[in-house]
FIKOLZA-1660 file (N, C-alpha, C; in steps of 0.1 Angstrom, whole numbers, plus 5000, padded with zeros to 4 digits):
% residues 247
   i   px   py   pz ch aa at
   1 5008 4991 5000  A  X  N
   1 5003 5000 4996  A  X CA
   1 5008 5012 5001  A  X  C
   2 5020 5014 5007  A  X  N
   2 5027 5026 5009  A  X CA
   2 5033 5028 4998  A  X  C
   3 5043 5012 4993  A  X  N
   3 5044 5018 4976  A  X CA
   3 5040 5024 4967  A  X  C
   4 5020 5015 4966  A  X  N
   4 5017 5023 4960  A  X CA
   4 5006 5035 4960  A  X  C
   5 5008 5041 4966  A  X  N
   5 5006 5054 4971  A  X CA
   5 5015 5066 4972  A  X  C
   6 5028 5060 4975  A  X  N
   6 5042 5073 4966  A  X CA
   6 5035 5070 4949  A  X  C
   7 5033 5060 4943  A  X  N
   7 5030 5063 4926  A  X CA
   7 5016 5063 4920  A  X  C
   8 5010 5068 4933  A  X  N
   8 4998 5076 4929  A  X CA
   8 4997 5092 4917  A  X  C
   9 4983 5087 4913  A  X  N
   9 4983 5102 4904  A  X CA
   9 4968 5103 4898  A  X  C
  10 4966 5115 4899  A  X  N
  10 4953 5120 4892  A  X CA
  10 4948 5113 4884  A  X  C
  11 4943 5109 4874  A  X  N
  11 4935 5106 4866  A  X CA
  11 4923 5112 4863  A  X  C
  12 4929 5121 4850  A  X  N
  12 4908 5129 4844  A  X CA
  12 4910 5120 4828  A  X  C
  13 4913 5112 4823  A  X  N
  13 4912 5100 4816  A  X CA
  13 4905 5093 4817  A  X  C
  14 4890 5083 4810  A  X  N
  14 4882 5070 4813  A  X CA
  14 4882 5061 4802  A  X  C
  15 4889 5052 4803  A  X  N
  15 4880 5038 4794  A  X CA
  15 4865 5040 4791  A  X  C
  16 4859 5032 4788  A  X  N
  16 4849 5033 4782  A  X CA
  16 4840 5016 4799  A  X  C
  17 4854 5012 4801  A  X  N
  17 4841 5006 4819  A  X CA
  17 4833 5014 4822  A  X  C
  18 4822 4997 4827  A  X  N
  18 4815 5010 4832  A  X CA
  18 4817 5003 4848  A  X  C
  19 4815 5012 4859  A  X  N
  19 4825 5001 4875  A  X CA
  19 4806 5000 4882  A  X  C
  20 4808 4982 4887  A  X  N
  20 4794 4981 4884  A  X CA
  20 4793 4984 4902  A  X  C
  21 4774 4984 4902  A  X  N
  21 4768 4987 4914  A  X CA
  21 4779 4982 4922  A  X  C
  22 4779 4974 4925  A  X  N
  22 4784 4960 4939  A  X CA
  22 4798 4966 4938  A  X  C
  23 4806 4974 4927  A  X  N
  23 4821 4971 4931  A  X CA
  23 4820 4989 4941  A  X  C
  24 4810 4995 4933  A  X  N
  24 4810 5013 4942  A  X CA
  24 4805 5007 4958  A  X  C
  25 4792 5000 4957  A  X  N
  25 4787 5001 4966  A  X CA
  25 4796 4998 4983  A  X  C
  26 4809 4983 4975  A  X  N
  26 4814 4977 4988  A  X CA
  26 4827 4986 4994  A  X  C
  27 4835 4996 4979  A  X  N
  27 4842 5002 4978  A  X CA
  27 4840 5018 4995  A  X  C
  28 4819 5023 4985  A  X  N
  28 4818 5031 4998  A  X CA
  28 4813 5030 5017  A  X  C
  29 4807 5014 5015  A  X  N
  29 4807 5015 5031  A  X CA
  29 4816 5006 5035  A  X  C
  30 4830 5007 5028  A  X  N
  30 4844 5000 5038  A  X CA
  30 4850 5021 5040  A  X  C
  31 4849 5028 5031  A  X  N
  31 4853 5041 5034  A  X CA
  31 4844 5043 5047  A  X  C
  32 4835 5039 5044  A  X  N
  32 4825 5047 5059  A  X CA
  32 4830 5041 5074  A  X  C
  33 4841 5040 5070  A  X  N
  33 4848 5030 5083  A  X CA
  33 4854 5040 5088  A  X  C
  34 4854 5054 5086  A  X  N
  34 4858 5068 5088  A  X CA
  34 4861 5071 5101  A  X  C
  35 4868 5080 5109  A  X  N
  35 4869 5083 5122  A  X CA
  35 4856 5093 5118  A  X  C
  36 4849 5098 5130  A  X  N
  36 4835 5104 5127  A  X CA
  36 4834 5113 5143  A  X  C
  37 4830 5121 5137  A  X  N
  37 4826 5129 5150  A  X CA
  37 4820 5124 5162  A  X  C
  38 4821 5125 5174  A  X  N
  38 4807 5116 5181  A  X CA
  38 4806 5102 5174  A  X  C
  39 4806 5098 5164  A  X  N
  39 4801 5086 5159  A  X CA
  39 4787 5091 5151  A  X  C
  40 4784 5099 5148  A  X  N
  40 4775 5102 5143  A  X CA
  40 4774 5106 5126  A  X  C
  41 4786 5104 5118  A  X  N
  41 4785 5099 5104  A  X CA
  41 4774 5112 5097  A  X  C
  42 4788 5124 5096  A  X  N
  42 4779 5133 5094  A  X CA
  42 4780 5141 5078  A  X  C
  43 4781 5128 5076  A  X  N
  43 4782 5128 5054  A  X CA
  43 4769 5125 5049  A  X  C
  44 4769 5124 5043  A  X  N
  44 4762 5116 5027  A  X CA
  44 4770 5118 5013  A  X  C
  45 4769 5110 5002  A  X  N
  45 4776 5108 4992  A  X CA
  45 4760 5109 4981  A  X  C
  46 4765 5120 4972  A  X  N
  46 4752 5116 4954  A  X CA
  46 4757 5109 4952  A  X  C
  47 4761 5098 4945  A  X  N
  47 4766 5091 4931  A  X CA
  47 4755 5095 4918  A  X  C
  48 4767 5100 4910  A  X  N
  48 4758 5107 4900  A  X CA
  48 4763 5096 4880  A  X  C
  49 4756 5094 4882  A  X  N
  49 4758 5081 4869  A  X CA
  49 4750 5087 4850  A  X  C
  50 4738 5098 4857  A  X  N
  50 4730 5097 4845  A  X CA
  50 4736 5104 4838  A  X  C
  51 4737 5107 4820  A  X  N
  51 4748 5115 4809  A  X CA
  51 4735 5128 4816  A  X  C
  52 4730 5126 4816  A  X  N
  52 4724 5142 4816  A  X CA
  52 4724 5148 4832  A  X  C
  53 4726 5140 4838  A  X  N
  53 4722 5146 4856  A  X CA
  53 4747 5151 4855  A  X  C
  54 4755 5145 4847  A  X  N
  54 4764 5149 4844  A  X CA
  54 4770 5164 4840  A  X  C
  55 4761 5165 4826  A  X  N
  55 4759 5177 4817  A  X CA
  55 4755 5190 4828  A  X  C
  56 4741 5190 4835  A  X  N
  56 4742 5193 4844  A  X CA
  56 4749 5200 4853  A  X  C
  57 4757 5190 4855  A  X  N
  57 4764 5193 4869  A  X CA
  57 4781 5199 4859  A  X  C
  58 4781 5196 4853  A  X  N
  58 4798 5204 4846  A  X CA
  58 4795 5218 4844  A  X  C
  59 4788 5222 4842  A  X  N
  59 4793 5240 4843  A  X CA
  59 4798 5250 4859  A  X  C
  60 4791 5237 4871  A  X  N
  60 4790 5242 4883  A  X CA
  60 4812 5241 4883  A  X  C
  61 4817 5227 4880  A  X  N
  61 4831 5223 4876  A  X CA
  61 4848 5227 4866  A  X  C
  62 4837 5240 4861  A  X  N
  62 4842 5249 4852  A  X CA
  62 4843 5240 4838  A  X  C
  63 4834 5228 4835  A  X  N
  63 4835 5221 4819  A  X CA
  63 4843 5214 4819  A  X  C
  64 4849 5210 4834  A  X  N
  64 4866 5196 4829  A  X CA
  64 4859 5184 4825  A  X  C
  65 4866 5181 4813  A  X  N
  65 4857 5172 4806  A  X CA
  65 4860 5155 4810  A  X  C
  66 4866 5156 4825  A  X  N
  66 4865 5146 4835  A  X CA
  66 4849 5143 4839  A  X  C
  67 4841 5156 4848  A  X  N
  67 4828 5149 4849  A  X CA
  67 4815 5144 4839  A  X  C
  68 4818 5148 4822  A  X  N
  68 4811 5139 4814  A  X CA
  68 4815 5128 4814  A  X  C
  69 4826 5123 4809  A  X  N
  69 4833 5110 4805  A  X CA
  69 4835 5103 4820  A  X  C
  70 4836 5105 4831  A  X  N
  70 4838 5093 4841  A  X CA
  70 4828 5083 4840  A  X  C
  71 4827 5077 4843  A  X  N
  71 4812 5068 4851  A  X CA
  71 4806 5067 4855  A  X  C
  72 4814 5076 4869  A  X  N
  72 4806 5077 4880  A  X CA
  72 4814 5091 4892  A  X  C
  73 4805 5103 4887  A  X  N
  73 4805 5113 4896  A  X CA
  73 4799 5108 4909  A  X  C
  74 4809 5115 4922  A  X  N
  74 4806 5115 4937  A  X CA
  74 4804 5122 4945  A  X  C
  75 4797 5126 4954  A  X  N
  75 4797 5145 4956  A  X CA
  75 4794 5144 4971  A  X  C
  76 4803 5143 4978  A  X  N
  76 4803 5139 4990  A  X CA
  76 4800 5155 4999  A  X  C
  77 4796 5150 5006  A  X  N
  77 4783 5161 5012  A  X CA
  77 4784 5159 5029  A  X  C
  78 4786 5174 5034  A  X  N
  78 4784 5176 5048  A  X CA
  78 4766 5177 5057  A  X  C
  79 4765 5160 5060  A  X  N
  79 4751 5164 5065  A  X CA
  79 4751 5164 5082  A  X  C
  80 4741 5177 5084  A  X  N
  80 4736 5174 5099  A  X CA
  80 4725 5175 5096  A  X  C
  81 4718 5169 5083  A  X  N
  81 4702 5170 5087  A  X CA
  81 4702 5160 5089  A  X  C
  82 4700 5151 5091  A  X  N
  82 4698 5131 5093  A  X CA
  82 4700 5133 5103  A  X  C
  83 4708 5139 5114  A  X  N
  83 4710 5137 5125  A  X CA
  83 4706 5151 5135  A  X  C
  84 4701 5158 5131  A  X  N
  84 4690 5170 5130  A  X CA
  84 4674 5162 5136  A  X  C
  85 4670 5154 5122  A  X  N
  85 4661 5148 5121  A  X CA
  85 4654 5136 5135  A  X  C
  86 4663 5134 5133  A  X  N
  86 4669 5121 5149  A  X CA
  86 4664 5126 5156  A  X  C
  87 4672 5137 5162  A  X  N
  87 4670 5145 5170  A  X CA
  87 4655 5148 5181  A  X  C
  88 4653 5158 5168  A  X  N
  88 4638 5160 5173  A  X CA
  88 4625 5150 5169  A  X  C
  89 4626 5139 5163  A  X  N
  89 4623 5127 5167  A  X CA
  89 4617 5120 5181  A  X  C
  90 4632 5121 5183  A  X  N
  90 4635 5118 5196  A  X CA
  90 4633 5129 5214  A  X  C
  91 4625 5139 5215  A  X  N
  91 4626 5150 5220  A  X CA
  91 4640 5157 5222  A  X  C
  92 4644 5152 5217  A  X  N
  92 4659 5162 5219  A  X CA
  92 4657 5178 5208  A  X  C
  93 4663 5184 5209  A  X  N
  93 4662 5200 5203  A  X CA
  93 4676 5198 5195  A  X  C
  94 4681 5199 5187  A  X  N
  94 4694 5201 5180  A  X CA
  94 4701 5209 5177  A  X  C
  95 4714 5213 5182  A  X  N
  95 4716 5227 5183  A  X CA
  95 4731 5230 5170  A  X  C
  96 4730 5223 5158  A  X  N
  96 4734 5222 5147  A  X CA
  96 4736 5233 5137  A  X  C
  97 4734 5240 5135  A  X  N
  97 4728 5252 5126  A  X CA
  97 4743 5259 5123  A  X  C
  98 4750 5260 5133  A  X  N
  98 4761 5270 5133  A  X CA
  98 4772 5267 5122  A  X  C
  99 4787 5279 5125  A  X  N
  99 4798 5270 5117  A  X CA
  99 4805 5261 5119  A  X  C
 100 4810 5262 5133  A  X  N
 100 4815 5246 5138  A  X CA
 100 4808 5233 5143  A  X  C
 101 4794 5235 5135  A  X  N
 101 4788 5224 5134  A  X CA
 101 4793 5220 5115  A  X  C
 102 4792 5231 5110  A  X  N
 102 4796 5230 5094  A  X CA
 102 4809 5221 5093  A  X  C
 103 4816 5228 5105  A  X  N
 103 4831 5222 5102  A  X CA
 103 4832 5208 5102  A  X  C
 104 4825 5204 5117  A  X  N
 104 4825 5192 5120  A  X CA
 104 4824 5184 5112  A  X  C
 105 4812 5188 5102  A  X  N
 105 4804 5179 5091  A  X CA
 105 4812 5175 5077  A  X  C
 106 4820 5191 5082  A  X  N
 106 4827 5192 5065  A  X CA
 106 4847 5183 5066  A  X  C
 107 4848 5181 5079  A  X  N
 107 4858 5169 5085  A  X CA
 107 4851 5152 5082  A  X  C
 108 4841 5150 5086  A  X  N
 108 4841 5138 5087  A  X CA
 108 4837 5138 5073  A  X  C
 109 4835 5146 5067  A  X  N
 109 4831 5141 5048  A  X CA
 109 4840 5140 5040  A  X  C
 110 4852 5144 5049  A  X  N
 110 4866 5143 5040  A  X CA
 110 4872 5130 5045  A  X  C
 111 4875 5125 5057  A  X  N
 111 4879 5116 5061  A  X CA
 111 4875 5114 5052  A  X  C
 112 4856 5108 5053  A  X  N
 112 4853 5092 5043  A  X CA
 112 4854 5098 5023  A  X  C
 113 4858 5105 5025  A  X  N
 113 4860 5109 5010  A  X CA
 113 4873 5106 5005  A  X  C
 114 4892 5110 5016  A  X  N
 114 4901 5103 5013  A  X CA
 114 4899 5084 5016  A  X  C
 115 4895 5084 5022  A  X  N
 115 4887 5066 5025  A  X CA
 115 4888 5062 5013  A  X  C
 116 4878 5066 5007  A  X  N
 116 4875 5059 4993  A  X CA
 116 4880 5063 4982  A  X  C
 117 4886 5075 4980  A  X  N
 117 4895 5073 4971  A  X CA
 117 4910 5068 4970  A  X  C
 118 4913 5061 4982  A  X  N
 118 4925 5055 4986  A  X CA
 118 4922 5041 4980  A  X  C
 119 4913 5033 4986  A  X  N
 119 4903 5026 4983  A  X CA
 119 4906 5018 4970  A  X  C
 120 4900 5030 4961  A  X  N
 120 4890 5030 4949  A  X CA
 120 4907 5024 4943  A  X  C
 121 4916 5032 4951  A  X  N
 121 4934 5031 4939  A  X CA
 121 4931 5020 4940  A  X  C
 122 4934 5014 4949  A  X  N
 122 4945 5006 4953  A  X CA
 122 4934 4989 4948  A  X  C
 123 4920 4991 4939  A  X  N
 123 4912 4987 4938  A  X CA
 123 4916 4985 4919  A  X  C
 124 4926 4994 4911  A  X  N
 124 4922 4997 4899  A  X CA
 124 4918 5004 4887  A  X  C
 125 4908 5020 4903  A  X  N
 125 4910 5028 4900  A  X CA
 125 4913 5039 4897  A  X  C
 126 4911 5053 4891  A  X  N
 126 4916 5062 4894  A  X CA
 126 4909 5071 4897  A  X  C
 127 4912 5077 4903  A  X  N
 127 4902 5088 4911  A  X CA
 127 4910 5108 4905  A  X  C
 128 4904 5116 4908  A  X  N
 128 4901 5129 4899  A  X CA
 128 4891 5135 4918  A  X  C
 129 4903 5145 4919  A  X  N
 129 4901 5154 4932  A  X CA
 129 4891 5164 4921  A  X  C
 130 4877 5172 4930  A  X  N
 130 4875 5182 4927  A  X CA
 130 4872 5201 4930  A  X  C
 131 4884 5201 4933  A  X  N
 131 4882 5215 4942  A  X CA
 131 4875 5226 4940  A  X  C
 132 4866 5225 4926  A  X  N
 132 4855 5232 4922  A  X CA
 132 4844 5228 4930  A  X  C
 133 4838 5221 4933  A  X  N
 133 4828 5220 4944  A  X CA
 133 4826 5236 4950  A  X  C
 134 4835 5234 4962  A  X  N
 134 4835 5245 4973  A  X CA
 134 4827 5261 4968  A  X  C
 135 4840 5262 4951  A  X  N
 135 4834 5273 4945  A  X CA
 135 4824 5280 4942  A  X  C
 136 4816 5266 4938  A  X  N
 136 4802 5268 4930  A  X CA
 136 4793 5257 4938  A  X  C
 137 4793 5263 4953  A  X  N
 137 4784 5249 4957  A  X CA
 137 4771 5261 4956  A  X  C
 138 4769 5268 4955  A  X  N
 138 4754 5270 4955  A  X CA
 138 4749 5264 4942  A  X  C
 139 4754 5263 4929  A  X  N
 139 4750 5258 4914  A  X CA
 139 4752 5243 4921  A  X  C
 140 4755 5235 4925  A  X  N
 140 4754 5221 4935  A  X CA
 140 4747 5220 4937  A  X  C
 141 4749 5225 4949  A  X  N
 141 4733 5227 4956  A  X CA
 141 4719 5225 4946  A  X  C
 142 4717 5236 4941  A  X  N
 142 4707 5233 4935  A  X CA
 142 4701 5219 4921  A  X  C
 143 4717 5221 4916  A  X  N
 143 4713 5210 4902  A  X CA
 143 4714 5191 4910  A  X  C
 144 4713 5194 4925  A  X  N
 144 4715 5180 4934  A  X CA
 144 4702 5179 4945  A  X  C
 145 4693 5194 4949  A  X  N
 145 4689 5193 4954  A  X CA
 145 4683 5190 4968  A  X  C
 146 4705 5193 4979  A  X  N
 146 4708 5197 4985  A  X CA
 146 4694 5203 4997  A  X  C
 147 4688 5196 5006  A  X  N
 147 4682 5204 5015  A  X CA
 147 4690 5214 5025  A  X  C
 148 4683 5217 5036  A  X  N
 148 4692 5224 5046  A  X CA
 148 4698 5220 5053  A  X  C
 149 4708 5224 5062  A  X  N
 149 4721 5216 5062  A  X CA
 149 4732 5204 5058  A  X  C
 150 4724 5204 5050  A  X  N
 150 4737 5194 5035  A  X CA
 150 4745 5203 5026  A  X  C
 151 4756 5206 5024  A  X  N
 151 4764 5212 5016  A  X CA
 151 4778 5202 5014  A  X  C
 152 4778 5204 5003  A  X  N
 152 4792 5199 4989  A  X CA
 152 4804 5201 4994  A  X  C
 153 4813 5189 5001  A  X  N
 153 4828 5194 5003  A  X CA
 153 4834 5195 4991  A  X  C
 154 4835 5179 4986  A  X  N
 154 4841 5177 4975  A  X CA
 154 4838 5168 4963  A  X  C
 155 4846 5170 4956  A  X  N
 155 4837 5158 4943  A  X CA
 155 4849 5149 4940  A  X  C
 156 4845 5138 4937  A  X  N
 156 4855 5130 4933  A  X CA
 156 4852 5124 4920  A  X  C
 157 4858 5123 4909  A  X  N
 157 4849 5113 4895  A  X CA
 157 4861 5100 4891  A  X  C
 158 4854 5090 4895  A  X  N
 158 4860 5071 4893  A  X CA
 158 4857 5066 4878  A  X  C
 159 4874 5057 4877  A  X  N
 159 4870 5053 4866  A  X CA
 159 4882 5042 4863  A  X  C
 160 4881 5042 4855  A  X  N
 160 4894 5031 4849  A  X CA
 160 4900 5035 4838  A  X  C
 161 4915 5038 4844  A  X  N
 161 4927 5047 4836  A  X CA
 161 4931 5044 4823  A  X  C
 162 4921 5056 4816  A  X  N
 162 4931 5052 4799  A  X CA
 162 4943 5057 4800  A  X  C
 163 4952 5061 4804  A  X  N
 163 4964 5067 4801  A  X CA
 163 4969 5067 4816  A  X  C
 164 4980 5063 4824  A  X  N
 164 4989 5068 4834  A  X CA
 164 5000 5075 4836  A  X  C
 165 4992 5091 4839  A  X  N
 165 4998 5102 4833  A  X CA
 165 5013 5100 4844  A  X  C
 166 5026 5115 4838  A  X  N
 166 5034 5112 4845  A  X CA
 166 5034 5115 4865  A  X  C
 167 5044 5113 4870  A  X  N
 167 5039 5114 4886  A  X CA
 167 5042 5136 4882  A  X  C
 168 5031 5138 4895  A  X  N
 168 5034 5155 4894  A  X CA
 168 5046 5155 4910  A  X  C
 169 5050 5167 4909  A  X  N
 169 5062 5174 4922  A  X CA
 169 5054 5171 4930  A  X  C
 170 5059 5170 4948  A  X  N
 170 5057 5173 4961  A  X CA
 170 5068 5182 4963  A  X  C
 171 5062 5186 4975  A  X  N
 171 5076 5197 4980  A  X CA
 171 5082 5184 4989  A  X  C
 172 5095 5191 4997  A  X  N
 172 5100 5180 4998  A  X CA
 172 5098 5173 5013  A  X  C
 173 5100 5165 5016  A  X  N
 173 5097 5161 5032  A  X CA
 173 5098 5167 5040  A  X  C
 174 5108 5174 5048  A  X  N
 174 5113 5178 5055  A  X CA
 174 5105 5195 5055  A  X  C
 175 5104 5195 5043  A  X  N
 175 5090 5210 5047  A  X CA
 175 5079 5211 5053  A  X  C
 176 5076 5199 5052  A  X  N
 176 5064 5200 5057  A  X CA
 176 5059 5189 5075  A  X  C
 177 5069 5187 5078  A  X  N
 177 5075 5181 5087  A  X CA
 177 5079 5191 5105  A  X  C
 178 5070 5194 5112  A  X  N
 178 5073 5198 5125  A  X CA
 178 5069 5193 5138  A  X  C
 179 5086 5194 5146  A  X  N
 179 5092 5184 5157  A  X CA
 179 5085 5198 5161  A  X  C
 180 5073 5188 5172  A  X  N
 180 5071 5194 5183  A  X CA
 180 5065 5206 5185  A  X  C
 181 5066 5215 5174  A  X  N
 181 5063 5229 5174  A  X CA
 181 5067 5234 5158  A  X  C
 182 5058 5239 5159  A  X  N
 182 5057 5248 5140  A  X CA
 182 5071 5255 5141  A  X  C
 183 5076 5257 5129  A  X  N
 183 5087 5266 5131  A  X CA
 183 5092 5275 5119  A  X  C
 184 5090 5282 5119  A  X  N
 184 5092 5293 5105  A  X CA
 184 5104 5294 5093  A  X  C
 185 5098 5291 5082  A  X  N
 185 5112 5286 5076  A  X CA
 185 5117 5304 5073  A  X  C
 186 5128 5301 5072  A  X  N
 186 5138 5308 5064  A  X CA
 186 5138 5316 5052  A  X  C
 187 5138 5330 5044  A  X  N
 187 5141 5329 5030  A  X CA
 187 5156 5319 5026  A  X  C
 188 5164 5316 5035  A  X  N
 188 5169 5300 5028  A  X CA
 188 5155 5292 5026  A  X  C
 189 5155 5290 5033  A  X  N
 189 5136 5276 5037  A  X CA
 189 5137 5277 5022  A  X  C
 190 5129 5289 5017  A  X  N
 190 5116 5288 5013  A  X CA
 190 5122 5285 4997  A  X  C
 191 5137 5291 4998  A  X  N
 191 5146 5287 4983  A  X CA
 191 5147 5277 4981  A  X  C
 192 5153 5264 4999  A  X  N
 192 5155 5250 4990  A  X CA
 192 5135 5246 4990  A  X  C
 193 5128 5248 4995  A  X  N
 193 5118 5241 4991  A  X CA
 193 5112 5241 4980  A  X  C
 194 5114 5253 4978  A  X  N
 194 5102 5260 4965  A  X CA
 194 5111 5256 4953  A  X  C
 195 5129 5249 4953  A  X  N
 195 5137 5246 4944  A  X CA
 195 5130 5240 4933  A  X  C
 196 5132 5229 4934  A  X  N
 196 5126 5214 4923  A  X CA
 196 5114 5223 4920  A  X  C
 197 5103 5228 4923  A  X  N
 197 5093 5227 4917  A  X CA
 197 5095 5241 4906  A  X  C
 198 5100 5249 4908  A  X  N
 198 5105 5265 4902  A  X CA
 198 5117 5257 4887  A  X  C
 199 5118 5250 4898  A  X  N
 199 5130 5241 4880  A  X CA
 199 5122 5233 4870  A  X  C
 200 5115 5233 4871  A  X  N
 200 5108 5221 4857  A  X CA
 200 5108 5226 4849  A  X  C
 201 5100 5220 4840  A  X  N
 201 5105 5228 4830  A  X CA
 201 5086 5232 4824  A  X  C
 202 5071 5225 4831  A  X  N
 202 5065 5223 4825  A  X CA
 202 5060 5236 4835  A  X  C
 203 5067 5241 4846  A  X  N
 203 5060 5256 4855  A  X CA
 203 5069 5264 4846  A  X  C
 204 5086 5266 4844  A  X  N
 204 5093 5277 4833  A  X CA
 204 5073 5281 4825  A  X  C
 205 5072 5269 4819  A  X  N
 205 5065 5272 4805  A  X CA
 205 5054 5280 4815  A  X  C
 206 5046 5274 4820  A  X  N
 206 5037 5287 4830  A  X CA
 206 5040 5301 4829  A  X  C
 207 5057 5299 4839  A  X  N
 207 5056 5314 4836  A  X CA
 207 5062 5323 4821  A  X  C
 208 5063 5316 4805  A  X  N
 208 5068 5320 4799  A  X CA
 208 5053 5331 4790  A  X  C
 209 5047 5316 4794  A  X  N
 209 5029 5316 4789  A  X CA
 209 5021 5327 4789  A  X  C
 210 5019 5327 4805  A  X  N
 210 5016 5340 4808  A  X CA
 210 5022 5356 4819  A  X  C
 211 5034 5354 4807  A  X  N
 211 5043 5369 4810  A  X CA
 211 5041 5373 4823  A  X  C
 212 5047 5363 4831  A  X  N
 212 5053 5363 4845  A  X CA
 212 5069 5360 4849  A  X  C
 213 5074 5369 4860  A  X  N
 213 5084 5370 4859  A  X CA
 213 5089 5356 4868  A  X  C
 214 5077 5352 4879  A  X  N
 214 5080 5339 4885  A  X CA
 214 5073 5333 4883  A  X  C
 215 5075 5319 4891  A  X  N
 215 5064 5310 4890  A  X CA
 215 5051 5312 4903  A  X  C
 216 5058 5318 4916  A  X  N
 216 5043 5324 4925  A  X CA
 216 5033 5334 4919  A  X  C
 217 5035 5343 4906  A  X  N
 217 5034 5355 4905  A  X CA
 217 5023 5345 4891  A  X  C
 218 5020 5337 4887  A  X  N
 218 5013 5326 4874  A  X CA
 218 5002 5319 4891  A  X  C
 219 5006 5317 4905  A  X  N
 219 4997 5319 4911  A  X CA
 219 4990 5324 4911  A  X  C
 220 4992 5340 4916  A  X  N
 220 4992 5351 4931  A  X CA
 220 4981 5358 4914  A  X  C
 221 4985 5358 4895  A  X  N
 221 4976 5368 4894  A  X CA
 221 4971 5361 4879  A  X  C
 222 4971 5354 4883  A  X  N
 222 4969 5343 4875  A  X CA
 222 4955 5330 4883  A  X  C
 223 4963 5319 4886  A  X  N
 223 4958 5307 4890  A  X CA
 223 4945 5313 4900  A  X  C
 224 4947 5318 4910  A  X  N
 224 4940 5322 4923  A  X CA
 224 4944 5334 4928  A  X  C
 225 4940 5343 4920  A  X  N
 225 4941 5356 4928  A  X CA
 225 4930 5360 4938  A  X  C
 226 4934 5373 4942  A  X  N
 226 4927 5382 4952  A  X CA
 226 4914 5381 4953  A  X  C
 227 4907 5388 4941  A  X  N
 227 4894 5391 4936  A  X CA
 227 4884 5380 4939  A  X  C
 228 4892 5368 4930  A  X  N
 228 4885 5359 4926  A  X CA
 228 4880 5349 4943  A  X  C
 229 4893 5347 4951  A  X  N
 229 4884 5340 4960  A  X CA
 229 4879 5350 4976  A  X  C
 230 4881 5361 4968  A  X  N
 230 4866 5376 4977  A  X CA
 230 4855 5367 4974  A  X  C
 231 4857 5372 4961  A  X  N
 231 4842 5371 4955  A  X CA
 231 4832 5351 4956  A  X  C
 232 4846 5343 4955  A  X  N
 232 4839 5329 4956  A  X CA
 232 4840 5331 4973  A  X  C
 233 4849 5333 4976  A  X  N
 233 4845 5335 4993  A  X CA
 233 4831 5334 4997  A  X  C
 234 4831 5351 4992  A  X  N
 234 4811 5353 4995  A  X CA
 234 4805 5348 4992  A  X  C
 235 4808 5344 4980  A  X  N
 235 4791 5328 4972  A  X CA
 235 4794 5319 4988  A  X  C
 236 4802 5310 4988  A  X  N
 236 4806 5300 5000  A  X CA
 236 4797 5311 5011  A  X  C
 237 4801 5319 5014  A  X  N
 237 4794 5325 5030  A  X CA
 237 4776 5323 5024  A  X  C
 238 4770 5329 5013  A  X  N
 238 4759 5328 5009  A  X CA
 238 4754 5318 5013  A  X  C
 239 4759 5303 5006  A  X  N
 239 4751 5291 5000  A  X CA
 239 4749 5288 5020  A  X  C
 240 4762 5286 5029  A  X  N
 240 4767 5283 5042  A  X CA
 240 4746 5289 5048  A  X  C
 241 4749 5303 5052  A  X  N
 241 4735 5311 5048  A  X CA
 241 4723 5299 5048  A  X  C
 242 4725 5298 5032  A  X  N
 242 4714 5293 5025  A  X CA
 242 4709 5282 5029  A  X  C
 243 4720 5268 5034  A  X  N
 243 4721 5258 5039  A  X CA
 243 4718 5256 5053  A  X  C
 244 4717 5272 5063  A  X  N
 244 4711 5273 5076  A  X CA
 244 4722 5266 5080  A  X  C
 245 4739 5271 5080  A  X  N
 245 4746 5265 5086  A  X CA
 245 4756 5282 5095  A  X  C
 246 4749 5286 5085  A  X  N
 246 4750 5306 5093  A  X CA
 246 4740 5312 5095  A  X  C
 247 4732 5309 5104  A  X  N
 247 4725 5312 5109  A  X CA
 247 4721 5332 5112  A  X  C
% end
């Protein structure tokens, strides 16, 4: 398992081979053994196989092709609705319409999603994590008819790999580990940590194609800008209010 995880890749192109419901359900059921806040299992998973529904979801994910071409699209949702309904039906008063409860449910959800990804890859499937889910949560909420206290956290496309892409770079191990307390990086540390990433030909091409001086400028000025982050933050907060997590 450790060796295979070292070789893991994000898969964006899939064959036409379907994933059997039995196989998918087994992977999901096992993934639900993930650690969970108070044993509450504060998540739900929307399984999308229908081509028309994928078509509806696609704009929310910036029309990334894998949303339409993957045999299965899974939307992992933070879900405090089910637990709140149980409380109300058992003469208990739920108090989960707040940000802390959202964070607890979101944490539960991501633990399950990662469990699923690891299990799926171990069975020979390929996955792609879509960070666009929280960018356009309002569109996904509408498309999937998510009720109050249910919120989309991440989307995973799943299928059999059509190709095996090259490994992408990762920061050095030493950059991510802090013994006992956090140790802030020095300028020299930052140079060392990002040296490999900045040396890669594809990243040098990013810089040239975007007419920038540094790779960092590609991130701040093109890919993840302050203006876009602020606009999507406002949309996220509005969606959280609509779904009942920010009263």
